[in-house]
N, C-alpha and C positions, 0 to 999 in steps of 0.2 A: 747407468740405469739398471743394467743386469745385476750389478753388485747389490743394489738396494732390493731388488726382487729376491735375490738369493738370501740375503740377510733376513728379509721379512719371512721368507719360506722357512728358514731355519728356526726363527723365533716362534713361528706359528706351530711348527711340528713339535718342538721341544715343549712349548707351553701346553699343547694338547696332551702330550705324554705325561707331563707332571700333574696336570689336572686329573687325568684318568687314574694315575697312580694314587693320588691322595683321596680320591673319591671311591675307588673300587677296592684297593688292597687294604684289608684291616690291619691295625697294629696288634701287637701281642696281647694287650689288655682286652681289646674287643674280641679277639679270637678266643681267649680263655673264657670270657663271659658267655660265648655262644656254645661252648662245649657242655656236655652232660656232666653230672656230678662224678660218675665213675671215671670218665676220661680225664677230667680235670684233676682228680686225686692221683691218677696214674702219672699224669704230666708232672705234678709236683714231686712225686716220689722219685722220678727218674731225672729230675732237673740237675741234681748234684753230680750224678754219673755222667750226664752229657757235658757238664762244665769241665769235669776232670778229663774226659776224652778230648775235648777241644783244646785244653791246655797241653796235653800230651802231643797232639798233632802240631800245635804251634811250636812247641819246643823242638820237635823233629824238623820242622821247616826252618827254624832259625839255625839249627845245627847244619842242615843241608846247605843253607845259604853261605855258610863259611867255607864250604868245600868247593873244590874246582870240578868235582864230578857232577854229572847230570842227576837230577832229582830221583830218577828211577833206579839209579845205582846206589846213591848215598843214603836213600831213605827206604831201603828194602825192608819189608816186615821182618820182625825178629825170628819168625819160624821159617823164613825163606833160606834157601841154600845159596843164593846169589851173593 
């Protein structure tokens, strides 16, 4: 009996969370439509720069994953003395 109550509680909580996420959090397209023209233009100008930065970070993470060292040692910023 307690197992059924636990499962029902879990499903209820997760269902509520998913419902709230899909009704409250806007997707990227809706968010862009709500921005002003200047902000939208700035977003579009910086999009490629953000993509390149993301790719650089992902490459660092993949390289760090191959190492046996902790991430804070193997992925030190290039200007760092560590």
